[in-house]
C-alpha positions in Angstrom: -91.7 -124.2 -172.3 -92.7 -127.3 -170.4 -92.2 -126.7 -166.5 -89.1 -127.2 -164.9 -87.1 -126.8 -168.3 -83.6 -125.5 -167.7 -82.9 -122.2 -168.7 -79.4 -120.1 -169.9 -78.9 -117.6 -167.3 -75.5 -115.1 -167.5 -72.6 -116.1 -164.9 -70.0 -114.0 -166.1 -68.9 -111.1 -168.2 -65.4 -109.8 -168.8 -62.9 -109.9 -171.9 -62.0 -112.3 -174.2 -59.2 -113.2 -172.5 -61.1 -113.6 -168.9 -63.8 -115.1 -170.4 -61.6 -118.4 -172.2 -60.4 -119.0 -168.7 -63.6 -118.9 -166.3 -65.3 -120.7 -169.3 -62.3 -123.7 -169.4 -62.6 -123.8 -165.4 -66.8 -124.5 -165.7 -65.8 -127.0 -168.9 -63.1 -129.1 -166.5 -66.0 -129.1 -164.3 -68.3 -130.8 -167.1 -70.3 -127.8 -167.2 -71.6 -126.9 -170.6 -71.0 -123.4 -171.7 -72.5 -120.5 -174.2 -70.8 -117.4 -174.8 -72.1 -114.0 -176.6 -69.6 -111.6 -177.8 -71.1 -108.5 -177.0 -69.0 -106.4 -179.5 -69.7 -108.2 -182.1 -72.9 -108.7 -181.6 -73.3 -112.7 -182.2 -76.9 -113.3 -181.5 -75.9 -117.0 -181.9 -74.0 -118.8 -179.2 -70.7 -119.7 -180.0 -67.0 -121.0 -179.1 -64.9 -117.6 -178.2 -63.3 -116.3 -181.1 -60.9 -113.6 -180.4 -62.4 -110.0 -180.9 -62.2 -106.8 -178.4 -65.2 -106.4 -176.1 -66.7 -107.9 -173.4 -67.9 -111.7 -173.2 -70.8 -113.0 -171.3 -70.8 -116.5 -170.5 -74.2 -118.7 -169.7 -74.8 -121.7 -168.3 -78.0 -123.9 -167.8 -79.7 -122.9 -164.4 -78.8 -126.6 -163.4 -75.6 -126.4 -163.0 -75.3 -122.3 -161.4 -74.9 -123.2 -158.1 -71.5 -125.2 -159.3 -70.4 -122.2 -161.7 -71.1 -119.8 -158.9 -68.9 -121.6 -156.3 -65.4 -121.8 -159.3 -66.1 -118.5 -160.3 -65.8 -116.8 -157.0 -62.8 -118.9 -156.4 -61.3 -117.9 -159.6 -61.9 -114.5 -158.4 -60.9 -114.8 -154.9 -57.4 -115.8 -156.5 -57.1 -112.8 -158.4 -57.2 -110.9 -155.3 -54.4 -112.5 -153.5 -50.9 -111.1 -153.6 -48.6 -112.9 -156.1 
């Protein structure tokens, strides 16, 4: 593998619904997102497909700092009282 080549890293794991929301936030920020549906056992990275169980979101290591910030804001907003 060439030096400095970006690698895929996991940034989020949650339900299909949660992962869809987070994926949309990341894509709106121009961050390419891949997913792995744990229950269906998908070994290839595909678009999110409705199903049951956990979904992992992966991104290029080059986008980690920006993605981490967006995900923290999303999780912080979930904790705020309505």
